[in-house]
C-alpha positions in Angstrom: 9.6 -25.5 -8.8 11.2 -22.2 -8.1 13.0 -21.8 -4.8 12.9 -18.6 -2.7 15.5 -15.9 -3.5 19.0 -15.9 -2.0 19.7 -14.1 1.3 21.3 -11.3 -0.7 18.2 -10.8 -2.8 16.0 -11.0 0.3 18.1 -8.3 1.9 17.5 -6.1 -1.1 13.8 -6.6 -0.9 13.8 -5.7 2.8 15.2 -2.3 1.8 12.0 -1.5 -0.1 9.7 0.6 2.0 7.1 0.9 -0.7 3.4 0.1 -1.0 3.8 0.1 -4.7 0.5 1.6 -5.9 -1.6 -1.2 -4.5 -5.3 -0.7 -5.3 -8.4 -2.2 -3.7 -10.1 -4.5 -6.1 -13.4 -4.4 -4.2 -14.0 -0.7 -3.6 -17.5 0.6 -4.3 -17.7 1.6 -8.0 -20.5 4.1 -7.1 -18.2 6.4 -5.2 -17.1 9.7 -6.6 -13.7 8.3 -7.5 -13.5 7.1 -11.2 -13.5 3.3 -11.5 -13.4 0.7 -14.3 -14.2 -3.0 -14.3 -11.4 -5.4 -15.3 -11.6 -9.1 -16.2 -8.3 -10.8 -15.2 -6.5 -13.1 -17.5 -4.5 -15.9 -15.9 -0.7 -15.6 -15.7 0.9 -17.9 -13.1 -0.1 -19.1 -9.6 2.0 -18.9 -6.4 1.5 -21.3 -3.5 2.3 -20.4 0.0 0.7 -20.7 3.4 -0.5 -18.7 6.4 1.1 -18.9 9.8 -1.6 -21.4 10.9 -0.6 -23.8 8.0 -3.6 -23.0 5.8 -2.7 -23.2 2.1 -2.9 -19.9 0.1 -2.8 -19.5 -3.6 -2.0 -16.2 -5.3 -3.2 -15.9 -8.9 -1.0 -13.4 -10.6 -3.2 -12.1 -13.4 -3.1 -9.6 -16.3 -5.4 -6.9 -17.5 -4.8 -4.2 -20.1 -6.7 -1.5 -18.1 -4.5 -1.7 -15.0 -2.0 1.2 -15.1 1.4 0.3 -16.6 4.4 1.0 -14.5 7.4 3.0 -15.7 9.8 0.9 -17.8 13.1 0.5 -16.1 16.0 -1.8 -16.4 17.2 -4.5 -14.0 20.3 -2.4 -13.2 18.1 0.7 -12.5 15.9 -1.4 -10.1 18.9 -2.8 -8.2 20.4 0.7 -7.9 17.1 2.0 -6.6 16.9 -0.8 -4.0 20.5 -0.2 -2.9 19.9 3.5 -2.6 16.8 3.0 -0.4 15.0 5.5 -2.5 11.6 4.0 -3.4 10.1 7.0 -5.1 11.5 6.1 -8.5 9.4 3.0 -9.2 6.1 1.5 -8.3 3.9 -1.3 -9.7 0.2 -0.5 -9.9 -1.8 -3.6 -9.0 -5.3 -4.6 -7.9 -5.7 -7.0 -5.1 -9.1 -8.8 -5.1 -11.2 -10.3 -2.4 -10.3 -13.8 -1.1 -12.3 -16.7 -2.5 -12.6 -20.2 -1.0 -11.3 -23.1 -3.2 -10.5 -26.7 -3.1 -6.9 -27.8 -3.8 -5.9 -31.0 -5.8 -6.0 -33.1 -2.6 -9.6 -32.1 -1.9 -8.7 -29.8 1.0 -10.1 -26.3 1.5 -7.8 -23.3 0.7 -8.0 -19.6 0.0 -7.1 -17.9 -3.3 -6.4 -14.3 -4.0 -6.3 -12.6 -7.5 -3.6 -9.9 -8.0 -3.9 -8.1 -11.3 -1.1 -6.2 -13.1 -0.4 -4.7 -16.6 0.7 -7.3 -19.2 3.9 -5.4 -20.0 5.2 -5.7 -16.5 4.0 -9.3 -16.3 6.1 -10.2 -19.3 9.1 -8.3 -17.8 9.1 -10.0 -14.4 7.9 -13.4 -15.6 11.4 -14.3 -16.9 13.5 -12.0 -14.7 14.4 -13.1 -11.2 15.1 -9.6 -9.9 11.8 -8.1 -11.1 9.9 -11.2 -10.0 11.4 -11.1 -6.5 10.6 -7.4 -6.2 7.0 -7.9 -7.4 6.3 -10.9 -5.1 7.8 -9.2 -2.1 5.5 -6.2 -2.6 2.5 -8.5 -3.4 2.9 -10.6 -0.2 3.3 -7.5 1.9 0.2 -5.9 0.2 -1.9 -9.0 1.0 -0.7 -9.1 4.6 -1.5 -5.4 5.1 -4.9 -5.5 3.5 -6.2 -8.7 5.1 -4.1 -8.8 8.4 -2.3 -12.0 7.4 1.1 -13.5 8.0 2.3 -15.4 4.9 5.3 -17.7 4.5 8.1 -16.6 2.2 8.7 -20.3 1.4 6.6 -20.1 -1.7 6.6 -22.1 -5.0 5.2 -21.3 -8.4 3.0 -24.0 -9.8 4.3 -25.6 -13.0 1.0 -27.0 -14.4 -1.6 -24.5 -13.3 -1.9 -20.8 -14.2 -4.6 -20.2 -11.6 -6.6 -21.8 -8.8 -10.3 -21.2 -8.9 -12.4 -18.9 -11.0 -10.8 -15.5 -11.5 -13.0 -12.7 -10.2 -13.8 -9.4 -11.9 -12.5 -6.4 -10.0 -13.1 -2.6 -9.9 -10.0 -0.5 -10.1 -9.3 3.2 -10.2 -8.8 4.6 -13.6 -6.0 6.8 -12.1 -3.4 5.1 -9.9 -3.0 6.2 -6.3 0.1 8.2 -5.3 3.1 6.5 -3.9 2.5 5.6 -0.3 5.6 4.7 1.8 5.8 2.7 4.9 7.6 4.8 7.5 10.9 3.6 9.0 13.0 6.2 10.8 10.7 9.3 10.8 13.6 11.6 11.5 15.7 10.6 8.5 13.4 8.7 6.2 13.4 9.4 2.4 11.3 12.2 1.2 11.5 15.8 2.4 8.5 17.0 4.4 6.6 19.6 2.4 4.1 20.7 5.1 5.0 22.4 8.4 2.7 22.4 11.4 0.8 25.6 12.0 -0.5 27.0 15.3 -4.1 26.4 16.3 -6.3 29.5 16.2 -6.7 29.1 20.0 -3.5 27.9 21.7 -4.0 25.2 24.2 -2.5 25.3 27.7 0.2 22.8 28.8 -2.4 21.1 31.0 -4.8 20.7 28.0 -2.1 19.4 25.7 -1.0 16.9 28.3 -4.5 15.7 28.8 -5.1 15.2 25.1 -1.9 13.3 24.5 1.5 13.8 23.0 2.1 15.0 19.4 3.0 12.0 17.2 5.9 12.1 14.7 4.5 12.6 11.2 5.5 13.4 7.6 3.4 14.9 4.8 4.5 14.8 1.2 2.8 15.9 -2.0 2.3 14.1 -5.3 3.6 15.3 -7.7 6.6 16.7 -5.8 6.7 19.9 -7.8 3.9 22.4 -8.5 0.3 22.2 -7.3 -0.2 18.7 -5.9 -3.0 16.3 -6.9 -2.6 14.5 -3.5 -1.1 15.0 -0.1 0.0 11.8 1.7 0.3 12.0 5.5 2.1 9.3 7.4 1.6 9.5 11.2 3.6 7.2 13.5 1.6 5.7 16.3 3.8 3.1 18.0 1.5 2.7 21.0 -1.7 2.2 19.0 -2.7 -1.4 18.3 -6.1 -1.1 16.4 -7.7 1.4 14.1 -10.9 1.3 16.2 -9.1 3.3 19.0 -8.4 6.2 16.6 -10.5 9.2 15.8 -9.5 11.2 12.6 -11.2 14.2 11.2 -10.1 15.6 7.9 -11.5 19.1 7.3 -11.1 21.3 4.2 -7.6 22.3 5.2 -7.1 20.6 8.6 -6.3 17.2 10.2 -7.3 16.4 13.8 -6.3 13.1 15.3 -7.2 11.8 18.7 -6.8 8.4 20.4 -9.3 6.8 22.8 -6.6 6.5 25.5 -5.5 10.1 25.0 -2.0 8.8 24.1 -1.7 11.0 21.0 -3.2 14.3 19.8 -2.5 16.0 16.5 -4.0 19.2 15.1 -2.4 20.7 12.0 -3.5 23.0 9.1 -2.5 22.5 5.5 -1.8 25.1 2.8 -4.1 23.4 0.3 -7.8 22.8 0.2 -8.8 19.1 0.2 -11.5 17.1 -1.5 -12.8 15.9 1.9 -15.3 13.2 0.6 -12.5 11.4 -1.3 -9.9 11.3 1.5 -8.8 7.8 2.6 -7.2 6.5 5.8 -5.4 3.2 6.3 -3.8 2.0 9.6 -1.0 -0.6 9.3 -1.1 -2.7 12.4 2.4 -4.1 11.7 4.2 -0.8 11.4 1.7 1.2 13.5 1.6 3.8 10.8 -1.6 5.7 9.9 -1.6 6.8 6.2 -4.0 9.5 5.0 -4.3 9.9 1.2 -5.9 13.3 0.6 -6.9 14.6 -2.9 -6.3 18.3 -3.3 -8.8 20.7 -5.0 -7.6 21.9 -8.4 -5.7 25.2 -8.6 -8.0 28.0 -9.6 
């Protein structure tokens, strides 16, 4: 049985503000984004529980066609965490849909399959630092995707590599750009690369007040140099509780955000043309951050 990490290691993990290339293992393979089907191979199984006491098993699996992360040393990872600069490392992974199972005592439980590249699996399997890093990102990824609260008092099963039948998943053939969770928007890592531009028809002070205040936001490009493949917008909405209260329109070169309560309003133009049909939006109810991932049209 493996015990949770020390307080010092947990403190390091808390410095990580990274979504670490998490991919959706159940996205429609018929969309215009390029996808491939993977068949997970068992690795090891983590047991934890939800805040209501229900058992949860996380099958950490391997597949060759999941993107491989950059190879870094333990020292480089520790330095990265201590510097609070998450851009240098991410772990592409695919998180599958929950499947109901029966544990060894005959009680119902839920299992999730998380798939990573075999090279990183081997690296973190026998290395406490990489394993703590990976499991921290995995638990946060599951919580964000399925609105869960998972206990950090986990154990790795000794005699079982997986619980239940591993499910096939559809994953992107090209990993998503790094998406950060926003902390302090005024001094967070990453230099904003997009500046707000005036609307073609300026609004009066009364109109602006009626529509809501301008939220704090940051937009970065990936890659950081040259013509980007993606723009990633992070919009801080601390007074918004649910995504259903948001209205977001992404045009060819414009973002318009409104809220049902008229608490926030944002209207900005971008210096690049977007692939509108492939833009994605995700609202994190824990951090109250709306993340827009926007593919950019190729440079002519």
